[in-house]
FIMARDREN-930296 format. One record per residue (C-alpha): residue number from 1; z, y, x. Coordinates in pm, whole numbers. Example, Ala and Ser with C-alpha at 12.3 -4.5 7.8 and 13.67 -1.06 7.14 Angstrom:
<atoms>
ATOM    nr        z        y        x
ATOM     1      780     -450     1230
ATOM     2      714     -106     1367
</atoms>
This chain:
<atoms>
ATOM    nr        z        y        x
ATOM     1     4514     4128    14366
ATOM     2     4846     3879    14393
ATOM     3     5044     3937    14675
ATOM     4     5069     3665    14953
ATOM     5     5356     3470    14988
ATOM     6     5527     3495    15327
ATOM     7     5705     3147    15497
ATOM     8     6105     3165    15445
ATOM     9     6165     3238    15784
ATOM    10     5862     3547    15792
ATOM    11     6020     3710    15461
ATOM    12     6402     3681    15636
ATOM    13     6255     3825    15924
ATOM    14     6105     4156    15718
ATOM    15     6429     4186    15500
ATOM    16     6594     4243    15873
ATOM    17     6343     4487    15962
ATOM    18     6415     4696    15614
ATOM    19     6758     4625    15636
ATOM    20     6766     4814    15970
ATOM    21     6530     5072    15844
ATOM    22     6703     5160    15526
ATOM    23     7039     5194    15756
ATOM    24     6897     5466    15971
ATOM    25     6878     5826    15860
ATOM    26     6532     5925    15963
ATOM    27     6332     5817    15615
ATOM    28     6171     6023    15367
ATOM    29     6295     5933    14991
ATOM    30     5938     5786    14871
ATOM    31     5964     5591    15204
ATOM    32     6282     5436    15176
ATOM    33     6209     5353    14803
ATOM    34     5917     5143    14895
ATOM    35     6087     4945    15124
ATOM    36     6356     4897    14880
ATOM    37     6082     4772    14607
ATOM    38     5920     4529    14890
ATOM    39     6289     4466    15014
ATOM    40     6408     4315    14637
ATOM    41     6090     4150    14589
ATOM    42     6109     3956    14882
ATOM    43     6467     3863    14822
ATOM    44     6361     3735    14500
ATOM    45     6100     3531    14687
ATOM    46     6395     3421    14932
ATOM    47     6606     3298    14674
ATOM    48     6353     3139    14469
ATOM    49     6250     2910    14790
ATOM    50     6589     2859    14839
ATOM    51     6585     2693    14513
ATOM    52     6251     2548    14558
ATOM    53     6415     2346    14849
ATOM    54     6745     2291    14741
ATOM    55     6581     2076    14473
ATOM    56     6378     1880    14691
ATOM    57     6645     1806    14909
ATOM    58     6821     1654    14602
ATOM    59     6539     1488    14470
ATOM    60     6482     1330    14819
ATOM    61     6878     1203    14832
ATOM    62     6865     1047    14475
ATOM    63     6601      880    14562
ATOM    64     6704      688    14809
ATOM    65     7040      615    14640
</atoms>
């Protein structure tokens, strides 16, 4: 089953939560690793979404010229 893609704002909020948890020193190694993997996936998703947004903006602004 494919993971549901979060909206950009939701993904950034979750990334912030992950970073906060990883900065705490109360994590087991396994939990820290799971959070790191989730954060890496979310980071890639956000990067891809930003590229899509940028391409749309460029497309819209070039069409108006």
